[in-house]
Each structure stands twice: as C-alpha cells, then as structure tokens.
C-alpha positions as CSV (number, residue, x, y, z in Angstrom):
1,M,74.0,111.8,86.7
2,D,76.9,111.7,84.3
3,L,79.6,108.6,86.4
4,R,82.3,110.7,84.8
5,A,81.6,113.6,86.2
6,L,81.6,111.7,89.6
7,N,84.7,110.2,88.7
8,T,86.6,113.4,88.1
9,F,84.8,114.7,91.8
10,I,86.7,111.8,93.0
11,H,90.4,112.7,91.5
12,V,89.8,116.5,92.1
13,A,89.0,115.5,95.9
14,E,91.8,112.7,96.3
15,L,95.1,114.8,94.4
16,G,93.8,118.1,95.7
17,S,93.9,119.8,92.9
18,F,92.2,120.3,89.6
19,S,95.7,120.6,87.8
20,R,96.6,117.3,89.0
21,A,93.2,115.4,87.8
22,A,93.2,116.4,84.6
23,D,97.0,115.3,84.1
24,K,95.9,111.8,85.6
25,L,92.8,111.7,84.1
26,G,94.0,113.2,80.8
27,Y,91.8,115.5,80.4
28,S,92.4,119.6,79.7
29,Q,92.4,121.4,82.7
30,P,89.1,123.3,81.6
31,T,87.0,120.1,81.0
32,I,88.2,119.5,84.4
33,S,86.3,122.0,85.8
34,F,83.3,122.5,82.9
35,Q,82.2,118.7,84.6
36,I,82.8,119.6,88.4
37,K,80.8,123.1,88.1
38,Q,78.2,121.2,85.4
39,L,77.6,118.7,88.3
40,E,77.6,121.4,90.8
41,N,74.7,122.5,89.8
42,E,72.7,119.3,89.0
43,L,73.8,118.9,92.9
44,G,72.6,122.2,93.8
45,I,75.4,122.4,96.2
46,K,79.3,123.8,96.3
47,L,81.6,121.0,96.7
48,F,84.8,123.1,96.9
49,D,85.9,126.3,98.8
50,R,89.3,127.9,96.3
51,V,90.9,129.9,98.6
52,S,94.3,131.2,96.6
53,H,95.7,128.4,95.1
54,T,93.9,125.7,97.2
55,I,91.0,124.0,96.9
56,T,89.3,122.1,100.4
57,L,85.9,120.1,100.4
58,T,82.9,122.0,101.3
59,E,80.8,119.9,104.3
60,G,78.6,119.2,101.3
61,G,81.4,118.3,99.4
62,R,82.5,115.9,101.4
63,K,78.7,114.1,101.5
64,A,78.5,114.0,98.2
65,L,82.3,112.5,97.7
66,A,80.7,109.2,99.5
67,Y,78.1,109.1,97.9
68,A,79.7,109.4,94.9
69,Q,82.0,106.8,96.2
70,K,79.7,104.4,96.6
71,I,77.9,104.9,93.6
72,C,81.5,104.4,91.2
73,R,82.4,101.7,93.8
74,M,78.9,99.7,93.1
75,T,79.2,100.4,89.3
76,E,82.7,99.2,89.4
77,E,81.1,95.7,90.9
78,M,78.3,95.2,88.5
79,T,80.2,95.6,85.8
80,A,82.7,93.3,86.8
81,E,80.2,91.1,88.0
82,E,78.4,90.8,84.5
83,K,82.1,90.6,82.5
84,D,82.8,88.0,84.9
85,T,86.3,89.0,84.8
86,E,89.3,89.3,88.0
87,P,89.5,91.7,89.9
88,E,92.6,93.3,88.6
89,G,95.0,96.8,89.3
90,V,97.8,98.2,91.5
91,I,97.6,99.4,95.4
92,R,100.4,101.3,96.9
93,L,101.2,100.8,100.3
94,A,103.4,102.5,102.4
95,M,104.6,101.0,105.9
96,A,107.4,100.3,107.9
97,D,110.5,98.8,106.8
98,S,110.6,96.2,109.6
99,L,106.5,95.0,108.6
100,C,107.6,93.4,106.1
101,A,107.8,90.4,106.1
102,P,105.3,89.6,108.3
103,L,102.8,91.3,106.3
104,V,104.2,90.2,102.5
105,L,105.7,87.7,102.7
106,E,104.7,85.5,105.3
107,K,101.2,85.3,102.7
108,F,101.9,87.3,99.4
109,S,102.1,83.6,97.2
110,K,99.0,82.8,98.5
111,F,97.1,86.3,97.8
112,N,99.2,86.2,94.2
113,K,97.3,82.8,93.1
114,R,94.3,84.2,94.1
115,Y,94.3,87.6,92.6
116,P,96.7,87.7,89.8
117,K,95.7,90.6,88.4
118,I,96.2,92.6,91.7
119,G,99.8,94.2,92.0
120,I,101.1,96.0,95.0
121,K,103.4,98.7,95.2
122,I,105.2,98.6,98.3
123,T,107.4,101.6,99.7
124,T,109.2,101.7,103.2
125,A,109.2,104.7,105.0
126,G,108.6,106.0,108.7
127,T,105.7,107.3,110.2
128,D,106.0,111.3,108.8
129,E,107.0,110.6,105.6
130,L,103.9,107.7,105.1
131,F,101.8,110.8,106.1
132,R,102.8,113.0,103.6
133,L,102.9,110.4,101.5
134,L,98.8,109.3,102.5
135,D,97.9,113.0,102.7
136,H,99.1,113.7,98.6
137,N,97.5,110.9,97.4
138,E,101.7,109.5,96.1
139,V,100.0,106.0,98.2
140,D,97.0,104.4,98.8
141,I,97.2,102.8,101.9
142,V,99.8,103.1,105.0
143,C,100.8,100.7,108.0
144,T,102.2,102.1,110.6
145,L,104.2,100.6,113.6
146,D,104.0,103.2,116.1
147,K,102.2,105.1,119.0
148,H,98.6,104.8,118.7
149,I,97.2,107.4,116.3
150,Y,93.6,108.9,115.8
151,D,92.9,111.7,113.6
152,T,89.2,111.8,111.2
153,S,91.2,112.9,108.6
154,Y,92.0,108.8,108.4
155,I,90.2,105.7,108.5
156,I,91.5,102.7,110.3
157,S,90.4,99.6,108.7
158,E,92.6,97.4,112.0
159,E,94.9,97.9,114.7
160,E,96.6,95.8,117.1
161,K,98.9,96.5,120.0
162,I,102.3,95.0,119.7
163,G,104.6,93.6,122.7
164,V,107.9,95.2,122.4
165,H,110.9,94.3,124.8
166,F,114.8,94.8,126.0
167,V,116.3,91.3,124.3
168,C,120.0,89.8,124.1
169,S,120.9,86.5,123.9
170,S,120.3,83.8,126.3
171,D,124.2,83.8,127.0
172,N,124.1,87.0,128.5
173,P,124.5,87.5,132.1
174,L,121.3,90.0,131.6
175,A,118.8,87.4,130.5
176,G,115.5,87.3,131.3
177,K,116.2,89.0,134.4
178,E,114.2,92.3,136.2
179,V,116.6,94.9,135.9
180,D,116.7,98.8,136.6
181,I,117.2,101.1,133.8
182,N,120.8,102.7,134.0
183,G,121.9,99.5,134.3
184,L,120.9,98.1,130.9
185,L,122.6,101.6,129.6
186,K,125.9,100.7,130.3
187,E,125.5,97.3,128.1
188,P,126.6,98.1,124.3
189,F,123.1,98.4,122.2
190,L,122.2,97.5,118.5
191,L,119.5,99.2,117.6
192,T,116.8,100.2,114.7
193,E,118.2,103.6,112.5
194,K,117.4,106.8,114.8
195,G,113.6,108.6,114.5
196,M,111.7,105.4,113.4
197,S,108.8,104.3,115.2
198,Y,109.5,101.6,117.6
199,R,112.9,103.4,117.9
200,R,112.1,107.1,118.7
201,L,109.3,105.9,120.7
202,L,112.1,104.7,122.8
203,D,114.0,107.5,122.4
204,E,110.9,109.8,123.7
205,E,110.6,107.7,127.5
206,L,114.4,107.7,127.8
207,A,114.7,111.7,127.2
208,K,111.7,111.3,130.1
209,A,114.6,110.0,132.3
210,S,116.9,112.4,131.6
211,V,119.6,109.2,129.6
212,E,119.7,108.4,126.0
213,I,121.0,105.1,124.9
214,K,124.6,105.8,122.0
215,P,124.4,102.0,120.3
216,V,127.7,100.7,118.6
217,L,125.3,99.5,115.8
218,E,122.3,101.9,114.3
219,M,120.5,100.5,110.6
220,G,117.2,99.5,108.9
221,S,117.2,95.9,109.4
222,A,115.2,94.6,112.4
223,D,115.9,90.5,111.1
224,I,120.2,91.7,110.8
225,I,120.4,93.2,114.4
226,C,118.0,89.7,115.8
227,R,120.8,87.6,114.1
228,L,124.0,89.6,115.7
229,L,122.5,89.6,119.0
230,K,122.1,85.0,118.8
231,E,125.7,85.7,119.3
232,N,126.1,87.7,122.3
233,T,127.1,91.1,120.6
234,G,125.1,93.0,122.6
235,I,121.7,94.0,123.8
236,S,118.7,95.9,121.4
237,F,114.9,96.5,121.3
238,L,112.8,95.2,119.4
239,P,108.9,94.0,118.5
240,D,107.9,90.4,119.9
241,Y,107.0,89.2,116.5
242,V,110.4,89.9,115.3
243,T,112.5,87.8,118.1
244,E,109.3,85.2,118.7
245,K,111.1,82.2,116.8
246,A,114.1,83.2,118.8
247,V,112.7,82.9,121.9
248,G,111.2,80.2,121.3
249,E,113.7,78.4,120.1
250,G,115.8,79.9,123.9
251,A,118.2,81.4,121.6
252,L,117.1,85.2,122.9
253,K,115.5,86.1,125.8
254,R,113.8,89.6,127.1
255,I,114.6,91.6,129.7
256,S,112.4,93.0,131.9
257,V,112.8,96.4,133.0
258,K,111.7,98.1,136.3
259,G,109.1,101.2,135.5
260,F,110.0,101.6,131.4
261,E,106.8,100.7,129.2
262,V,106.4,101.6,126.0
263,E,103.3,101.6,123.9
264,L,103.4,100.2,120.4
265,W,100.6,100.3,118.1
266,K,100.6,98.5,114.0
267,Q,97.8,100.2,112.2
268,L,96.4,99.9,108.4
269,L,94.8,103.3,107.5
270,Y,93.9,105.0,104.7
271,H,92.1,108.9,104.2
272,R,89.0,109.7,104.8
273,D,88.7,111.6,101.3
274,K,89.5,107.8,99.4
275,W,88.1,106.0,96.9
276,V,88.3,102.4,98.3
277,S,87.8,100.4,95.3
278,P,87.3,96.7,94.9
279,T,90.4,96.2,94.4
280,M,91.5,98.1,97.4
281,K,89.0,96.5,99.9
282,I,90.6,93.2,98.7
283,V,93.7,94.5,99.8
284,L,92.3,95.9,103.1
285,D,91.2,93.0,104.1
286,Y,94.0,90.8,103.4
287,L,96.2,92.9,105.0
288,S,94.1,93.0,108.0
289,K,93.8,89.7,107.8
290,I,97.6,89.2,109.1
291,S,98.2,89.4,112.8
292,L,101.4,90.2,114.6
293,Q,100.4,88.2,117.5
C-alpha cells in the first residue's frame, strides 16, 4: 500500500477538500484525485461521498482513516527512531485567553528544554470560534473553558471541572459573606468580555432570573481584573485558579450567593478525524498533565 496515498487520504479527510489538500501537499488536483481513486480500488470501498462541491467521509472511509492514521504514525515513529532524531514540528493550539498563563507560561520553559524542536502556535478566541477553527483544520487542538461539551465529532483528551465564584477585596463589606443575587447586583462589577466563556455562562444564569449585570469595566484580561479587585474597585466573577493566590494571601475573598451556581469545565479536544502525529501526542500529553486545581 502506497504511504503517499495514505498521507493524501488523511489530508483530504482533515481539510474536507481535494483542492486544499493539493495546495497543502504541493500536488496537482488530478494527482490527488488519482491517488484517492487508486486507494479506493485497492481497498475495495468508497472513501468519500461527493455531493455538489462538498465531500464527506463514508462509514467505510472513516474506518479506513483510523487505520491510515495508525500506519502513518507508526511509520513516522519508526523512521524517527531509526534516525535517532528529536520530535519536531509546529502544533497549532487554540484556547480561551485566560488559560494562556496557567497552561503555557508556567510549564513551557521545561517543555521547551525537553523538546526544543517542537513549536506551539497559540490562537485565543471564544468557544464558537475555537470549534470553527478546529472544524476547518486551522488548528490541531483546542482547550476550552466553558460548559461541558460533548460531541461525537471531537475526542476529549482531558477534562476537569473548574471552580468559579464571585470575588471581591477583603476590605469589601460583602467579603466572605453569603448574599442573594439581587443584593449583589447593586455593586459595581468588573467583568471579562461579554459572550466569552464563563462570562457568557454567568449572563445565561442571570437571564433565568430575568436580571443582568451592567459592569463598570469589561476587558479580556482576568489577571488585570484581579489586580483591580485588590484595590477594592468592585466585584467580579472569575475562575478559582485566577484568584487562588490572592485569596490564599488574604487580599481577596469569595462571595457565596444563595441558589446561584455556574458549572465550568476545562476541556482539551481534537477532531476525531485528525491524525495524531507523534509530535501532536507529545503536546497533548504536556497539556493534559497541567491541572488548574
């Protein structure tokens, strides 16, 4: 079986297009079509359904893809072992902005020393955009901070439930108290951008009670909001890993709100049709070992 044809098959499946695969691999489109046809004849199955200008994997094609990925991965691993070469390549990672510091900055130096030839290209975006990028194979891995997502189109490599609370300065009269939501909403709020991960979940939960927050400040940086809270500027709603150090030092306090709970999850996912190369597996393992708890 021709490994080049298997590699072409993987690229067409991931990119969802013969022409995009041709551009990526540096082949002509007729060459791509010939390789796929040759592979279909050899396997005796139809790999893709072609409707108008759209192609999708058949059920047989999906099974064949899993085998093709395993064969190419084993070949790459064997070649690297024979040459005694270091893993290399660039993995495209998309994530929520507030995950960058804990998932990258705190551990990346050690990772880079261990795998100097592996690069990570990071894109930050909201959850909807993360999955658009993943579906179009514009990124290899996404790390979300949102409600629990389960979709058979994606493989969950790792997940953990994250605590999230209202928080304020320890000098604030509400510090450490239990209050009702209506009393809390009278206070000035500093929040992350509307429509983004846990801010969106907060707004959705408030909407159930027909109330909303009109913040005095909205911005993308949870770390800057945390600093402003220490100056007793107002109240915010942030994941526990963002405020943990300040709470431990006594600078900030969490506020308990009666009958109000938002469930937040960190999930590491990739598309089920994605070829998990040895380099991508190394990055997945690196990210999976970083807990926010």
